[in-house]
N, C-alpha and C positions, 0 to 999 in steps of 0.2 A: 489254605491260602486264601487269603482276603481278596475280596472283590474280583474274583475270576471272571475270565471273560471265555464263555463257552463257544467254541466253533466246531464245525465239521472238519474233516481232513482236508476237504476243497478249500474252506475258508481260511484255514491255516497256510495253506501253499499260497493262495492269493495274497495273504498278508505279508509272506516272505517276500514274494515278488514285488510288493510296494516298497519294502525295506531295501531290495536291491535297487530299486529305480531311484530311490533318494540318494543311494550311496553313488549311483553314476551320475547323478546331477551333481553331486559334491566334487566329484573328479572332473566334470566338464567345467566347473566353475574355476576349479584350480588351474586347470590347464589354461583356460582363458585369462586368469590372473597373470600367468607365467609369460603368456604371448603379450599381453598388453605391457607389462613390466620391461620385456625385452624390445619391444617396438621402437624403432628410432625415428620413425615418420610421424609421430604424435608430438603435438606441443604438450609441456608439461602440465598445463592445466587440464586438457582432455584427458591426458593419461590419469591424473589423480581422480578425476571424475569417474572415469571407468572403473578404476580400482577401487574406489569407496563403494560404488553400486554393487561390485563383485563380492566384496567384503561382506556387504550387508545381506546379500544374497546366500553366501556361504554359511553366515551366522543363522540366518533363517532354516536352512537345509540342516544343519548341525543341530539345532533345537528340536526340528521335526524327526530327525534319526533319534536323537536321545529319547522323545517321548514314544516313538514306536518301539524301541528297544525296551522300554519299561513295561509297556502294555503287553510286549511279547512274552516276558517273564509271568505275566498273569494268565496267559492263554492256556486254556484246557481243550484238548481234543476230546469230543464225547460223539462220536459217529453212531454208536450202536442204536440209540434212541431216536435219533434224527429222522428216520424214514416212517415211524410209526404213524397209524391213522389219528391214534388219540393223544400223541405228545406234540407240543408245540416246538417247532425246529425252526433252522435258519431258512428263510424264504417263505415262511408260512405267513398267511394273512390269517388273522383271528379277529372274532367280535368280541370284545371285553365291554364289561359293565363295570364302570369305574363311578362309585358314589352316584349311583342312579341313572347314569349317562351312558349310552353306547358308542363304542368307537369302532372303527376298522383299523387295525394296527398289522403293520408288516414287520417281522423280527428280521433285522440284518445285522451285518457286522459292522456296518457305520450308518450313521443317520442323516445321510443325504436325503431329502425328500424331493419327490418329482411334484408335478403340478396336479396331481391326483387327489381325491377326497381321502386317500388312505394315508393315516400318519405312520411314518417309518420309525421305528425305536431300535436301538443297537443293543446289544447283548451286555454293553457296559452301563447303560443307563439304569436308572431306578426302576422302571417299568419293565424295561427288557431283562434285567437279572431276575426279577420275580417270576416272570411268565415262561422264560426259556426252559425247555425240556420238562414244562408242567404238564399234566393231564388235562384234557378238555372237562370242564366241570369243576375244576378245583376253584376255591376263593383264597386268596391270599391278602393279609393285612400288612401295611407298612405304614410308618409314620413320617411326616415332614413337616417342620416348623410347628409342631405341638399338635397337629391334626393327624389322626388316624384314618386311612384311606381303605377302603376295600376294592379289590379288582378280582371280577369272577369272569373266568375264561368261558365264554357261551358257547362258542362253537369255531371251527376253522372253515374258511371260506375255500371253496374248490377252485383251482386254477381254471379260467376258461380260455381256450385258444380259439381264436378268431378264423375262421375258414373264409377264404375268398373264392 
């Protein structure tokens, strides 16, 4: 399978929940469209304005669902390596050496980044695909725009729990 997205069983279940949430939103939008269409108390301009907004939202949700279903077809559940100390798994933060520079990178199923100094990469990104389920110490090479890049997985950062 080309461009596989590796996730744990938990990550897979979370992804299925996100698909169901989009479906529920689509049903909500359709129900609102029916309500607005049948509503007698609205003038025609207001009704058409609401319907256009709902149509646009429905189209966006439909596109989002299509994208998620397409990604779902590429998902591979691979939990057995996930909890190993020397294997890079979901939720792990690793120190990478990329072309002579070090970066803290957290592996996730999506690339939303918080305001920390850690870069978040997902398992479908260029770097995420190359480091996920690899062993600490591995060096991986990849090319983009005619340049060859080297990534060395230096170490895994231990999660620190703050105690109050």
